[in-house]
N, C-alpha and C positions, 0 to 999 in steps of 0.2 A: 303893593311890591313887597316882593320878600328877596332876601339875598341866602345862598347856602353856598359853604364851601366847604370842601371833603377834601385833606390831605392824609393819606394814610401808606404813608412810605414804613418798611420794617426796619429802624434804623440800627437795630442789633446786626441784623443782614448784610445792610449796606455799611456799616463802620469794617464787618468783619470783611467784606471785599475790596472795602478801599486798602486795608492794611497790607492784602494781599495783596492791591496792584503797586502799592509803596515798596515792598519788600522785592516783588520782583522786575521793576525799573530798578531798584539798585544795585540787585546783584546783575545785573545783566547791563549795565551800563559798566559797572568795573572790570568785566571779563573782554566786552567790546574793546573801551578804552585801551585794557592792554594790551592786548591781541593785534590793536590797529597799528603800535609803534613799531612790534615786531613785524606785520606784514610789509610797513610801510620800506624798512630799513632790507629788508630781504627782498621788493620787487628792485631797490637800487642794485643790490649788489647782483640780480640775475637777468637785469635789463628786463624785466616781463611789464608790459603793460596791464595784461592780463591780473598781475600784483596790486600794480601800483593803483590801479581804478577799484579793484576791489578794497584796499587801503582808504581811497579817498570814500569811497563809498560808506567804509565802517568810520571813520570821521564823522562822516553827516548824520550815521546810526550814535553815534555817540552823542552828538550835538540834540539829536532828536529823543533819546534815551531823555537825556540831562532836563529836556525845554518838557517833556511828557512829565518828568518827577516834581519840578516848579510847579507844573500846572497840578499838581494835582495835590502837592504843599498849600500852593495859594486857595483851592478849591477849598480849602479845611474851613477858611476866613468866614466868620459869620457875614449875614444879611447886615447890612446898614439902613440909615435911611434914603441915602443917595444910591446905593445899589442894592436894591430891594432881594436879586435873585441871588448876592454876595457874587462869589467869582469863579462859581460853577462854568460860564462860559469862556473862562481862561485855558482850559483845556482842548476847548475846539478852535481857540486861537492856537495853541501850539500843534495840533492835528493839522490845522492849514500850512503851517510853515514849514511842517517834515512834507506837506506832499508837493508844497512847493520846491524844496531841496530835493525829495526825490527825482521830479520831472527835471529842473534844472541840471543836476548831476547825470542824471541818464543820456541827455541831448549833450552833454561834453566828451562823456566817455564815446558815444558812438559817431562824434566828431572825429574825435582822436584816432577811431580806431581803422575809420576808415582814409586818414591821412596816412595811417601805418601798409593797411593794404600795398599800395605801389611799390613799398621797400621794405617788407619786415625785417626789424635788426632782428641778429643772434641773439637767443634767449637760451641761459642756462636750463636743462629743463627738470634735470636733479631737485637743485636746490627749489624750483619752483612748484614743485609735484610736494615736498615736505612742508613746506610752509605750506601749501595751500593745505592739506591733507588734517594740517592742525587748525587752519584755519574752520574749516568744515564741521570738524567736531567740536569748537566753541561754540559755533553758528548752531548745530542741531541742537544743544545745550539750553541756549539762550533761548531758542525760539521754541521750544519746550516750555523751558518758564514761562513766557510770555504768554502763551494756548492754554494754561489751563484755567479748569472752572468759572472763575469770579471776573479775571482778566478779557477773556473772550469778547465780551458784550460792549466794552467802550471804546470809542472811535478814538479815542486818544492812546490806548495802548495797541487799538489795532493797525494803528499809526506806525507806531513803534516798530508793532511786530513785521509789517511788511519791508520795512526798513532791513531786519535783520533777514526775512526769508528773500530779499534780493540780493544780499551778502553769501546768503548759504546757497543760491544757485550760481553766484559770483565764484565761491568754490568747488564748487562741480567743474564749472567752464572751466576753471584754472585748471584743475585735474588732467580733465581729459585734453585740452591743451598741451599740458606737457608730456603726457604719454605718448600723443601725435608726434612732439619735437623729439622726446628720446627717442622713439623706435625707429620714426620715417624723416626725422629729419626738417619735416612742415613747421617753419618757423611760422608761417602766414596763422597757424591754429589759433596763435594767442589775441592778433586783433579779430577773427571771426570770433572767437568766444568772447572777447568783450562786447562785441557789436550785439552777440544775441541777447546776452544778460543786461545792458540796457536796454533792450526794445521790452524784457518781461519788467522791467525796475520802471520803467517808464509807464506801464499798463499799470501797473499797482499804483502806483502814485498819483496818474490821473483820475483813481477811483477814492483816495483819500480825499483829493483838493476838491474832486465833486461831491463828497457827502459832509463835508466841512463849509462848502460853502450853502448848501441846499437846510443845513443847521442855524446857520446864520442869516440866512435869509428869511428863517424863522418857516421854511414849509411842512406841512407834514407828515408822518412817517409814511413810507411809502407800505405798509400794510393796513393802512387805515382807509376804508371807503368812507369820505364824507356824507354821500348822500346816499349811503345806506345807514349812517348815523343820524340823520335827519329822520328814515322816515322810522326808525326804532324811535325816537322820542314822541312823534306826533300822531304815534299808534298809543300813543296812552288816552285810557279816558281821562277827558277833562283838560285835554292841550289843544288848542285851537291851531299854535302856528308857531313855527320856532326860526328866530334871526341871528346876525350877529354870531355867526357860529366860528369861531377860530380853535383851532388844531394845532401846535409846535411842538417844536424841540428846544429846551433849555440846552438840554445835552442828549446823546441820544442815549439817555438812562434814565433822564427826570423828561416825561411828557406833560403839557399842559391844554386843559380845557376849556374856555370860556362859552357860554350862549348865552341869551336871551330867549324866552319861552313864554309866548302869551297865553294863558288859560282863563277857563270860566271862572266869573265874578265870583260865586255860589260855590267853586270847589274848596276840595281842605288840601291848602299849600302843603303842608307836613309833610302829607302823605305826597303827593305830588313829587316835591323835592327828591324824597327816599327813594321813590319809583326812577325817578329820571336818573338821580348818581348811578340807581343799582345798575340800570340800563345802559350806559355809557362805558361804566368797569365791565360791563361783562361783552360787551360790541369791540373795545378798545383798548383794556387791559389798564386805562389811565387811569388815575387815583389822584391827581391834584386837578380837580375840577370846581369851578366856579360857575354859577347857575342864576341868572333873574331872572325872576318870577313875576311876568305883567300881567295885570288885569287888561281884564277888552277894554272898557273906557283910555288907561293907560295907553294901549297900542295906538288906539285910534288915534289920542290926540299927538302921539309922536308922530306918525306917517304923516298927519295932516302939516304938523309942523316943517317935516322935512319935505315938502312940495310947496308947502310957503317958499323954503331956502333955493 
C-alpha cells in the first residue's frame, strides 16, 4: 500500500490575490458605510421608500463587507491540530450569512412596497434624485473595485459584490422613480421601483445562498465530471479499479480530491502515482490531491471485510 499527496498551490500568487481582496473590501466598506448614513437621512427628509430601502440595503452591505473582511483576516490563521484546514471555511460562512441577509432584506422591502401601493405617500423628487445620483456613483466605484482581477473568483467577495450590485440597481431605480415623480407626479413610482429592485436582489441572494450551502455540503464543483475522472484514471495501464473517490470544495478556490486506486501487484507504483496525479490535474485543475494505491490482495481483503459487515 502506498500514499501520495500532491499540493502545489502558488503561494506568491495566492498571497497577492489575498491582499488585493483585503484592500478592495476595506475601501468598499468605508465608501458604503459613509454613504449609507447620508442616504438614510435623505430618505427620511424626502419621505422616499426607495431611498430608505436602499439605505437599509447599504446597511446590510456594510455588514456584509465587514463580515467578508473579517473572513479574510480569520482565513489567514494557520491550521491547527483541531482545525486541520485552518479557518478557510469562515469565508463561506460569511457568504452564507450575506446570502440570508440579501433574501430577508429583499422580502421585507417587497412587503413594504406592496403596502405603499394602495396609498403612495408624497415624495420630494428633487432631493431624492440628487441623493440617488450620488449613491449610483458610489456603487459604481465600489462594484468596479470588487469586480477586478483576483477578487472575482472568490465566493465571499462575489457575495459582497452582489450586495453592492443590488444597491447599484436600487440607485438606478430610485433615479427613474424620482424623474417620474418630478415630471409626471407619479408618487406610485417610488414603491414600484422598490419592488423591482427587491426581486433582483432576491434572485442574486438566492444564488449566493445556494452556492454557499453547496460548499458547506462538500459538493463537487459543477464543472467537474466525476465519471470522466474515473474513466481517465482507469485508462492508465496498471490500474485495475478506483473507489472511494471524493471531490469537494473547502472554499470555491480551494478544491480537494482523495481516492483509493487498486493496481496490479507487480506495477511500478511511483510511476503510477505520478501518472494518476497528472491526469487528475489535467482533467480537473485540482492540485490538492491524495491518492492511496492498493495491491490486488489488499483490495480483495477490503471488499471481503465489507461484505462480512
